[in-house]
Residue frames as a rotation matrix with the C-alpha (Angstrom) as fourth column:
MET 1
-0.291 -0.034 0.956 9.63
-0.018 -0.999 -0.041 -101.64
0.957 -0.029 0.290 -244.49
GLU 2
-0.859 -0.096 -0.503 9.56
0.488 0.144 -0.861 -100.83
0.155 -0.985 -0.077 -240.77
GLN 3
0.068 0.950 0.306 6.14
0.470 -0.301 0.830 -100.02
0.880 0.087 -0.467 -239.38
VAL 4
-0.936 -0.351 -0.013 5.92
0.205 -0.515 -0.832 -97.22
0.285 -0.782 0.554 -236.79
PRO 5
-0.136 0.926 -0.353 2.80
0.990 0.117 -0.075 -96.92
-0.028 -0.359 -0.933 -234.61
GLU 6
0.082 0.246 0.966 1.06
0.513 -0.841 0.171 -93.53
0.855 0.481 -0.195 -234.85
THR 7
0.277 0.050 0.960 0.88
-0.618 -0.755 0.218 -92.59
0.736 -0.654 -0.178 -231.14
ALA 8
-0.587 -0.441 -0.679 2.08
0.313 0.651 -0.692 -93.69
0.747 -0.618 -0.244 -227.73
THR 9
0.554 0.819 -0.149 -0.02
0.412 -0.114 0.904 -93.75
0.724 -0.562 -0.400 -224.57
ASP 10
0.510 -0.324 0.797 0.85
-0.713 -0.678 0.180 -91.92
0.481 -0.660 -0.577 -221.33
GLN 11
0.849 -0.181 0.497 1.74
-0.232 0.716 0.658 -95.30
-0.475 -0.674 0.566 -219.84
GLN 12
0.675 -0.616 0.405 4.26
0.736 0.532 -0.417 -95.83
0.041 0.580 0.813 -222.62
ARG 13
0.343 -0.552 0.760 5.82
0.184 -0.754 -0.631 -92.39
0.921 0.356 -0.157 -222.18
GLN 14
0.204 -0.229 0.952 6.23
-0.864 -0.500 0.065 -92.56
0.461 -0.835 -0.300 -218.38
LEU 15
0.235 -0.183 -0.954 7.75
0.288 0.951 -0.112 -94.96
0.928 -0.248 0.277 -215.90
GLN 16
0.378 -0.140 0.915 8.09
-0.830 -0.489 0.269 -95.03
0.410 -0.861 -0.301 -212.13
MET 17
0.268 -0.367 -0.891 10.38
0.303 0.910 -0.283 -97.25
0.914 -0.194 0.355 -210.07
THR 18
0.607 -0.084 0.790 10.89
-0.724 -0.468 0.507 -97.29
0.327 -0.880 -0.345 -206.30
VAL 19
0.237 -0.657 -0.716 13.93
0.222 0.754 -0.618 -98.90
0.946 -0.013 0.325 -204.71
LEU 20
1.000 -0.017 -0.022 14.89
0.020 -0.119 0.993 -99.41
-0.019 -0.993 -0.118 -201.06
MET 21
0.332 -0.940 0.075 18.46
-0.541 -0.256 -0.801 -98.25
0.772 0.225 -0.594 -200.43
THR 22
0.965 0.016 -0.262 20.14
0.158 0.761 0.629 -101.10
0.209 -0.648 0.732 -198.55
PRO 23
0.679 -0.730 -0.074 23.52
-0.185 -0.269 0.945 -101.22
-0.710 -0.628 -0.318 -196.75
ASP 24
0.096 -0.676 0.730 25.24
0.749 0.533 0.395 -102.72
-0.656 0.509 0.558 -199.83
THR 25
0.524 0.143 0.840 24.63
0.750 -0.544 -0.375 -99.37
0.404 0.827 -0.392 -201.63
ALA 26
0.934 -0.079 -0.349 26.58
0.184 -0.729 0.660 -97.33
-0.307 -0.680 -0.666 -199.03
ASN 27
0.459 -0.849 0.262 29.77
0.036 -0.277 -0.960 -95.37
0.888 0.450 -0.096 -199.61
PHE 28
-0.379 -0.744 -0.550 32.45
0.596 0.258 -0.760 -94.79
0.707 -0.617 0.346 -196.96
SER 29
-0.906 0.070 0.417 30.43
-0.311 -0.779 -0.545 -92.04
0.287 -0.624 0.727 -195.25
GLY 30
-0.798 0.588 0.131 27.35
0.302 0.579 -0.757 -94.25
-0.521 -0.565 -0.640 -194.91
ASN 31
0.010 0.793 -0.610 25.26
-0.583 -0.490 -0.647 -92.56
-0.812 0.362 0.457 -197.58
VAL 32
0.689 0.273 0.672 24.20
0.340 0.697 -0.631 -94.12
-0.640 0.663 0.387 -200.86
HIS 33
-0.382 -0.920 0.089 27.07
0.412 -0.083 0.907 -94.21
-0.827 0.384 0.410 -203.34
GLY 34
0.012 0.361 -0.932 26.59
-0.574 -0.761 -0.302 -91.76
-0.819 0.539 0.198 -206.22
GLY 35
-0.766 -0.372 -0.523 27.70
-0.641 0.394 0.658 -94.38
-0.039 0.840 -0.541 -208.74
HIS 36
-0.814 0.545 0.203 24.93
0.474 0.824 -0.310 -96.69
-0.336 -0.156 -0.929 -207.58
VAL 37
0.053 0.855 -0.517 22.37
0.164 -0.518 -0.840 -93.92
-0.985 -0.040 -0.167 -208.12
LEU 38
-0.270 -0.226 -0.936 23.82
-0.809 -0.473 0.348 -93.17
-0.521 0.851 -0.055 -211.58
LYS 39
-0.994 -0.100 -0.033 23.40
-0.103 0.866 0.489 -96.81
-0.021 0.490 -0.872 -212.56
LEU 40
-0.426 0.905 0.017 19.77
0.670 0.327 -0.667 -96.79
-0.609 -0.273 -0.745 -211.41
LEU 41
0.025 0.389 -0.921 19.14
-0.319 -0.870 -0.376 -93.53
-0.947 0.304 0.102 -213.29
ASP 42
-0.641 -0.356 -0.680 20.46
-0.745 0.075 0.663 -95.08
-0.186 0.931 -0.313 -216.49
GLN 43
-0.938 0.321 0.132 18.35
0.330 0.942 0.055 -98.20
-0.107 0.096 -0.990 -216.00
VAL 44
-0.131 0.936 -0.328 15.19
0.466 -0.234 -0.853 -96.15
-0.875 -0.265 -0.406 -215.44
ALA 45
-0.062 0.050 -0.997 15.89
-0.664 -0.748 0.004 -93.95
-0.745 0.662 0.079 -218.48
TYR 46
-0.910 -0.305 -0.280 16.55
-0.413 0.613 0.673 -97.10
-0.034 0.728 -0.684 -220.55
ALA 47
-0.718 0.678 0.157 13.32
0.593 0.714 -0.372 -98.75
-0.364 -0.174 -0.915 -219.38
CYS 48
0.070 0.760 -0.646 11.24
0.110 -0.649 -0.752 -95.62
-0.991 -0.019 -0.129 -220.06
ALA 49
-0.212 -0.239 -0.948 12.78
-0.829 -0.469 0.303 -95.06
-0.517 0.850 -0.099 -223.52
SER 50
-0.987 -0.157 -0.018 12.51
-0.147 0.869 0.472 -98.75
-0.058 0.468 -0.882 -224.45
ARG 51
-0.411 0.908 0.076 8.86
0.601 0.333 -0.727 -98.85
-0.685 -0.253 -0.683 -223.43
TYR 52
0.179 0.476 -0.861 8.15
-0.285 -0.812 -0.509 -95.74
-0.942 0.336 -0.010 -225.47
SER 53
-0.255 -0.403 -0.879 10.08
-0.923 -0.170 0.346 -96.85
-0.289 0.899 -0.328 -228.55
GLY 54
0.784 0.597 0.170 9.06
-0.545 0.793 -0.272 -100.49
-0.297 0.121 0.947 -228.36
GLY 55
0.822 -0.540 -0.179 12.65
0.302 0.681 -0.667 -101.69
0.482 0.495 0.723 -228.78
TYR 56
0.259 -0.856 -0.447 16.31
0.962 0.189 0.196 -101.40
-0.083 -0.480 0.873 -227.99
VAL 57
0.902 -0.059 0.428 17.79
0.011 -0.987 -0.159 -98.00
0.432 0.148 -0.890 -227.04
VAL 58
0.020 -0.917 -0.398 21.22
0.938 0.155 -0.310 -96.73
0.346 -0.367 0.864 -226.00
THR 59
0.596 0.080 -0.799 22.27
0.543 -0.773 0.328 -93.76
-0.591 -0.629 -0.505 -223.89
GLY 60
0.464 -0.402 0.789 23.50
0.688 -0.398 -0.607 -90.86
0.558 0.825 0.093 -226.02
SER 61
-0.531 -0.623 0.574 24.10
0.044 -0.697 -0.716 -88.32
0.846 -0.355 0.398 -223.25
VAL 62
0.191 0.518 -0.834 23.28
0.948 0.122 0.293 -87.44
0.254 -0.846 -0.468 -219.67
ASP 63
-0.264 -0.217 0.940 22.69
0.170 -0.970 -0.176 -83.84
0.950 0.113 0.292 -218.55
GLN 64
-0.197 0.210 0.958 22.59
-0.643 -0.765 0.035 -82.05
0.740 -0.609 0.286 -215.25
VAL 65
0.392 0.238 -0.889 22.99
0.497 0.759 0.422 -84.84
0.775 -0.607 0.179 -212.73
ILE 66
-0.385 -0.431 0.817 23.16
-0.435 -0.695 -0.572 -82.65
0.814 -0.575 0.080 -209.66
PHE 67
-0.225 0.239 -0.945 23.02
0.733 0.680 -0.003 -84.39
0.642 -0.693 -0.328 -206.30
ARG 68
0.069 0.361 0.930 20.96
-0.204 -0.907 0.367 -81.78
0.976 -0.216 0.011 -204.43
GLU 69
0.322 0.049 0.946 20.90
-0.947 -0.007 0.322 -83.78
0.022 -0.999 0.044 -201.19
ARG 70
-0.788 -0.615 0.040 22.38
-0.615 0.781 -0.110 -86.99
0.037 -0.111 -0.993 -199.86
ILE 71
0.362 0.808 -0.465 20.43
-0.623 0.581 0.524 -90.20
0.694 0.099 0.713 -200.13
HIS 72
-0.276 -0.442 0.854 20.60
-0.957 0.212 -0.200 -92.30
-0.093 -0.872 -0.481 -196.98
VAL 73
-0.838 -0.009 -0.545 20.66
-0.069 0.993 0.090 -96.05
0.541 0.114 -0.833 -196.53
GLY 74
-0.742 0.631 -0.225 17.17
0.543 0.370 -0.754 -97.17
-0.392 -0.682 -0.617 -195.47
GLU 75
-0.378 0.621 -0.687 15.32
-0.461 -0.769 -0.442 -94.62
-0.803 0.149 0.577 -197.59
LEU 76
0.195 0.500 0.844 12.86
0.717 0.514 -0.470 -95.45
-0.669 0.697 -0.259 -200.36
VAL 77
-0.571 -0.422 -0.705 13.98
-0.188 -0.768 0.612 -93.77
-0.799 0.482 0.359 -203.55
THR 78
0.366 0.788 0.494 11.46
0.509 0.275 -0.816 -93.17
-0.779 0.550 -0.301 -206.32
PHE 79
-0.804 -0.574 -0.154 12.59
0.095 -0.381 0.920 -92.51
-0.586 0.725 0.361 -209.89
ARG 80
0.373 0.927 0.034 9.93
0.308 -0.090 -0.947 -90.87
-0.875 0.364 -0.319 -212.09
ALA 81
-0.737 -0.674 0.058 10.86
0.210 -0.147 0.967 -90.90
-0.643 0.724 0.249 -215.77
SER 82
0.471 0.879 -0.071 9.08
0.236 -0.203 -0.950 -89.29
-0.850 0.431 -0.304 -218.69
VAL 83
-0.356 -0.460 0.814 9.75
0.924 -0.044 0.379 -88.95
-0.138 0.887 0.441 -222.41
ASN 84
0.004 0.289 -0.957 9.75
0.320 -0.907 -0.273 -85.17
-0.947 -0.305 -0.096 -222.86
PHE 85
0.300 -0.057 -0.952 10.76
-0.769 -0.605 -0.207 -84.85
-0.564 0.794 -0.225 -226.51
THR 86
0.315 -0.273 0.909 11.33
0.469 0.878 0.101 -87.02
-0.825 0.394 0.404 -229.56
GLY 87
-0.217 -0.407 -0.888 13.43
-0.751 -0.511 0.418 -86.38
-0.624 0.757 -0.195 -232.64
SER 88
0.241 0.315 -0.918 13.59
-0.884 0.461 -0.074 -88.78
0.400 0.829 0.390 -235.56
SER 89
0.288 -0.166 -0.943 15.50
0.108 0.984 -0.141 -91.48
0.952 -0.061 0.301 -233.63
SER 90
-0.752 -0.572 -0.329 16.46
0.408 -0.012 -0.913 -89.86
0.518 -0.820 0.242 -230.30
MET 91
0.428 0.892 0.149 14.40
0.311 -0.300 0.902 -88.80
0.849 -0.339 -0.406 -227.34
GLU 92
-0.590 -0.519 0.618 14.90
-0.427 -0.449 -0.785 -86.89
0.685 -0.727 0.044 -224.11
VAL 93
0.278 0.598 -0.751 13.94
0.513 0.569 0.643 -88.73
0.812 -0.564 -0.149 -220.94
GLY 94
-0.169 -0.252 0.953 13.67
-0.631 -0.716 -0.301 -86.60
0.758 -0.652 -0.038 -217.81
VAL 95
0.030 0.137 -0.990 14.11
0.567 0.813 0.130 -88.35
0.823 -0.566 -0.053 -214.47
ARG 96
0.092 0.079 0.993 13.03
-0.696 -0.708 0.120 -86.85
0.712 -0.702 -0.010 -211.14
VAL 97
-0.267 -0.291 -0.919 14.30
0.390 0.839 -0.379 -88.60
0.881 -0.459 -0.111 -208.02
VAL 98
0.271 0.433 0.860 12.61
-0.696 -0.529 0.486 -88.37
0.665 -0.730 0.159 -204.61
ALA 99
-0.648 -0.492 -0.581 14.04
0.113 0.692 -0.713 -89.90
0.753 -0.528 -0.393 -201.42
GLU 100
0.359 0.853 0.379 11.60
-0.457 -0.193 0.868 -90.82
0.813 -0.485 0.321 -198.66
GLU 101
-0.813 -0.488 0.318 12.51
-0.488 0.274 -0.829 -91.38
0.317 -0.829 -0.461 -195.01
ILE 102
-0.449 0.688 -0.570 10.18
0.186 0.696 0.693 -94.27
0.874 0.205 -0.441 -194.22
THR 103
-0.449 0.270 -0.852 9.64
0.883 0.282 -0.377 -93.74
0.138 -0.921 -0.365 -190.49
THR 104
-0.604 0.214 -0.768 8.88
0.228 -0.877 -0.423 -90.01
-0.764 -0.430 0.481 -190.68
ARG 105
0.165 0.660 0.733 7.24
0.898 0.207 -0.389 -90.25
-0.408 0.722 -0.559 -194.12
THR 106
0.491 -0.096 -0.866 9.10
-0.203 -0.979 -0.006 -87.17
-0.847 0.179 -0.500 -195.31
ALA 107
0.498 -0.275 0.822 10.13
0.824 0.446 -0.350 -86.93
-0.270 0.852 0.449 -198.92
ARG 108
0.215 -0.534 -0.818 12.85
-0.141 -0.845 0.515 -84.81
-0.966 0.005 -0.257 -200.51
HIS 109
1.000 -0.016 0.027 13.55
0.027 0.043 -0.999 -84.00
0.015 0.999 0.044 -204.15
VAL 110
0.477 -0.877 0.046 17.18
0.103 0.108 0.989 -85.10
-0.873 -0.467 0.142 -204.55
ILE 111
-0.694 -0.716 0.081 17.94
0.136 -0.020 0.990 -85.20
-0.707 0.698 0.111 -208.30
THR 112
0.710 0.705 -0.005 16.51
0.000 -0.007 -1.000 -84.17
-0.705 0.710 -0.005 -211.64
CYS 113
-0.450 -0.873 -0.190 18.44
-0.272 -0.069 0.960 -85.06
-0.851 0.483 -0.206 -214.77
TYR 114
0.606 0.629 -0.486 17.97
-0.595 -0.046 -0.802 -85.61
-0.528 0.776 0.346 -218.48
PHE 115
-0.291 -0.626 0.723 19.04
0.115 0.728 0.676 -88.48
-0.950 0.279 -0.140 -220.72
THR 116
0.119 0.274 -0.954 19.21
-0.968 -0.182 -0.173 -88.51
-0.221 0.944 0.244 -224.50
MET 117
-0.166 -0.068 0.984 18.34
-0.082 0.995 0.056 -92.03
-0.983 -0.071 -0.171 -225.60
VAL 118
-0.375 -0.048 -0.926 18.68
-0.910 -0.173 0.377 -93.30
-0.178 0.984 0.022 -229.17
ALA 119
0.526 0.638 0.563 16.42
-0.421 0.770 -0.479 -96.01
-0.739 0.014 0.673 -230.61
LEU 120
-0.534 -0.757 -0.375 18.28
-0.767 0.248 0.592 -98.68
-0.356 0.604 -0.713 -232.59
ASP 121
0.560 0.670 -0.488 17.09
-0.813 0.556 -0.172 -101.35
0.156 0.493 0.856 -234.98
GLU 122
0.931 -0.141 0.337 18.28
0.023 0.943 0.331 -104.99
-0.365 -0.300 0.881 -235.16
ASN 123
0.517 -0.788 0.335 21.38
0.705 0.170 -0.688 -103.83
0.486 0.592 0.643 -237.11
GLU 124
0.097 -0.408 -0.908 22.23
0.876 -0.397 0.273 -101.29
-0.472 -0.822 0.319 -234.39
LYS 125
-0.776 -0.191 0.601 21.35
0.506 -0.757 0.413 -98.38
0.376 0.625 0.684 -236.68
PRO 126
-0.836 0.505 -0.215 19.13
-0.207 -0.653 -0.729 -95.49
-0.508 -0.565 0.650 -235.55
ARG 127
-0.666 0.693 0.276 15.47
0.700 0.454 0.551 -96.18
0.256 0.561 -0.787 -236.22
LYS 128
-0.530 0.544 0.651 12.42
-0.158 -0.817 0.554 -93.95
0.833 0.191 0.519 -236.49
LEU 129
-0.922 0.264 -0.284 10.44
0.329 0.145 -0.933 -93.11
-0.206 -0.953 -0.221 -233.38
VAL 130
0.082 0.987 0.138 6.76
0.951 -0.119 0.286 -92.46
0.298 0.108 -0.948 -232.89
PRO 131
-0.508 -0.228 0.830 6.43
0.105 -0.974 -0.203 -88.66
0.855 -0.016 0.519 -232.75
LEU 132
-0.804 0.174 -0.568 5.55
0.580 0.025 -0.814 -87.45
-0.127 -0.984 -0.122 -229.28
THR 133
-0.026 0.856 0.516 1.99
0.583 -0.406 0.704 -86.17
0.812 0.319 -0.489 -229.04
ILE 134
-0.953 -0.268 -0.140 1.61
0.281 -0.618 -0.734 -83.05
0.110 -0.739 0.664 -226.94
GLU 135
-0.168 0.983 0.074 -1.81
0.601 0.043 0.798 -82.61
0.781 0.179 -0.598 -225.38
THR 136
0.654 0.433 -0.621 -1.46
0.752 -0.281 0.596 -80.95
0.084 -0.857 -0.509 -221.95
ALA 137
0.871 -0.331 0.364 0.12
-0.329 -0.942 -0.068 -77.74
0.365 -0.060 -0.929 -220.68
ASP 138
0.562 -0.687 0.461 2.65
-0.420 0.243 0.874 -79.80
-0.712 -0.685 -0.152 -218.69
GLN 139
0.398 -0.392 0.830 3.62
0.701 0.714 0.001 -81.77
-0.592 0.581 0.558 -221.81
ARG 140
0.788 -0.092 0.609 4.03
0.417 -0.647 -0.638 -78.50
0.452 0.757 -0.472 -223.75
ARG 141
0.806 -0.502 0.315 6.24
-0.591 -0.645 0.485 -77.09
-0.040 -0.576 -0.816 -220.98
ARG 142
0.410 -0.658 0.632 8.39
-0.033 0.682 0.731 -80.24
-0.912 -0.320 0.258 -220.90
TRP 143
0.542 -0.159 0.825 8.67
0.816 0.333 -0.472 -80.32
-0.200 0.930 0.310 -224.70
ALA 144
0.872 -0.197 0.447 9.71
0.008 -0.909 -0.416 -76.63
0.489 0.366 -0.792 -224.87
ALA 145
0.645 -0.666 0.375 12.29
-0.645 -0.212 0.734 -77.09
-0.410 -0.716 -0.566 -222.09
ALA 146
0.405 -0.481 0.778 13.65
0.370 0.864 0.342 -80.19
-0.836 0.149 0.528 -223.84
GLN 147
0.756 -0.103 0.647 14.01
0.611 -0.243 -0.753 -78.22
0.235 0.964 -0.121 -227.09
LEU 148
0.809 -0.453 0.375 16.03
-0.488 -0.873 0.000 -75.56
0.328 -0.183 -0.927 -225.25
ARG 149
0.480 -0.648 0.592 18.20
-0.416 0.425 0.804 -78.20
-0.772 -0.632 -0.065 -223.54
ARG 150
0.607 -0.223 0.763 18.80
0.661 0.675 -0.329 -79.83
-0.441 0.704 0.557 -226.93
GLU 151
0.801 -0.305 0.515 20.09
0.167 -0.712 -0.682 -76.52
0.575 0.632 -0.520 -228.30
LEU 152
0.685 -0.539 0.490 22.21
-0.727 -0.453 0.516 -76.01
-0.057 -0.710 -0.702 -225.18
ARG 153
0.583 -0.464 0.667 23.74
0.126 0.863 0.489 -79.50
-0.803 -0.201 0.561 -225.54
SER 154
0.676 -0.317 0.666 24.82
0.721 0.098 -0.686 -78.59
0.152 0.943 0.294 -229.08
GLU 155
0.741 -0.391 0.546 26.37
-0.310 -0.921 -0.238 -75.33
0.595 0.007 -0.803 -227.87
ILE 156
0.641 -0.497 0.585 28.16
-0.605 0.141 0.784 -77.09
-0.472 -0.856 -0.211 -225.01
GLU 157
0.634 -0.398 0.663 29.50
0.513 0.858 0.024 -79.79
-0.579 0.325 0.748 -227.33
GLU 158
0.694 -0.341 0.634 30.77
0.486 -0.428 -0.762 -77.17
0.531 0.837 -0.131 -229.77
ARG 159
0.680 -0.411 0.607 32.35
-0.600 -0.788 0.138 -75.06
0.422 -0.458 -0.782 -227.00
SER 160
0.712 -0.408 0.572 33.92
-0.268 0.595 0.758 -78.12
-0.649 -0.693 0.314 -225.31
LEU 161
0.654 -0.468 0.594 35.60
0.746 0.530 -0.404 -79.07
-0.126 0.707 0.696 -228.58
GLU 162
0.643 -0.381 0.664 36.92
0.053 -0.843 -0.535 -75.54
0.764 0.380 -0.522 -228.92
ILE 163
0.687 -0.360 0.631 38.27
-0.726 -0.300 0.619 -75.65
-0.034 -0.883 -0.467 -225.36
ARG 164
0.754 -0.383 0.533 39.84
0.177 0.901 0.397 -79.07
-0.633 -0.205 0.747 -225.88
HIS 165
0.518 -0.523 0.676 41.70
0.851 0.236 -0.469 -77.97
0.086 0.819 0.568 -229.01
HIS 166
-0.082 -0.526 0.846 42.56
0.447 -0.779 -0.441 -74.34
0.891 0.342 0.299 -228.21
PRO 167
0.560 0.397 -0.727 42.53
0.817 -0.118 0.564 -73.67
0.139 -0.910 -0.391 -224.44
GLU 168
-0.353 -0.773 -0.527 45.51
0.801 -0.541 0.257 -71.29
-0.484 -0.331 0.810 -224.50
ASP 169
-0.792 0.089 0.604 43.96
0.409 -0.657 0.634 -69.16
0.453 0.749 0.484 -227.25
ILE 170
0.240 0.970 0.031 40.69
0.537 -0.159 0.828 -68.88
0.809 -0.182 -0.559 -225.35
LEU 171
0.433 -0.149 -0.889 42.42
0.862 -0.218 0.457 -67.83
-0.262 -0.964 0.034 -222.12
HIS 172
-0.670 -0.742 -0.015 44.59
0.684 -0.626 0.375 -65.35
-0.288 0.241 0.927 -224.05
ASP 173
-0.475 0.584 0.659 41.47
0.400 -0.523 0.752 -63.81
0.784 0.621 0.015 -225.67
ARG 174
0.550 0.695 -0.463 39.87
0.709 -0.096 0.699 -63.46
0.441 -0.712 -0.546 -222.23
GLU 175
0.032 -0.643 -0.765 42.91
0.861 -0.371 0.349 -61.67
-0.508 -0.670 0.542 -220.85
GLU 176
-0.872 -0.393 0.293 42.94
0.490 -0.690 0.533 -59.25
-0.007 0.608 0.794 -223.79
HIS 177
-0.539 0.771 0.339 39.16
-0.301 -0.552 0.778 -58.62
0.787 0.317 0.529 -223.72
PRO 178
-0.974 0.080 -0.213 37.94
0.226 0.445 -0.867 -58.98
0.025 -0.892 -0.451 -220.11
């Protein structure tokens, strides 16, 4: 029988990583390539979720990756990840990204996004997670927002399937009932 610890510490539920954006990360316009940032986001979410769960995890979904501002070569980019919510085997990891111009010491919030990570056992089957303990007002706010995003993801998935299978019907209904 698998043994699940009763609680996780703040250190186990959060992770921070800072990376210098070097010339090899540049796109054709001289800014950091979005694909490079996406890869780093996934790595940070994986590391945070793995630390929390104490084992292997996989990415289930990624929400709201909005590039609010460009990230420039030469900037320090800090990824702050936190487990916001846990289900039985999945968890939401929020990642906030801040880019810092080293010489002026100015920092900008450039991305916030949310990953659903799933904990797997040695047979690659979902495994139980330690329930997330909520103690502070900030943790309650994050948990509530994660619950709402979880519901929204289900609605979006359902609606996307409907659109994929019946796009003409949906457009026709719109035209008849504007």
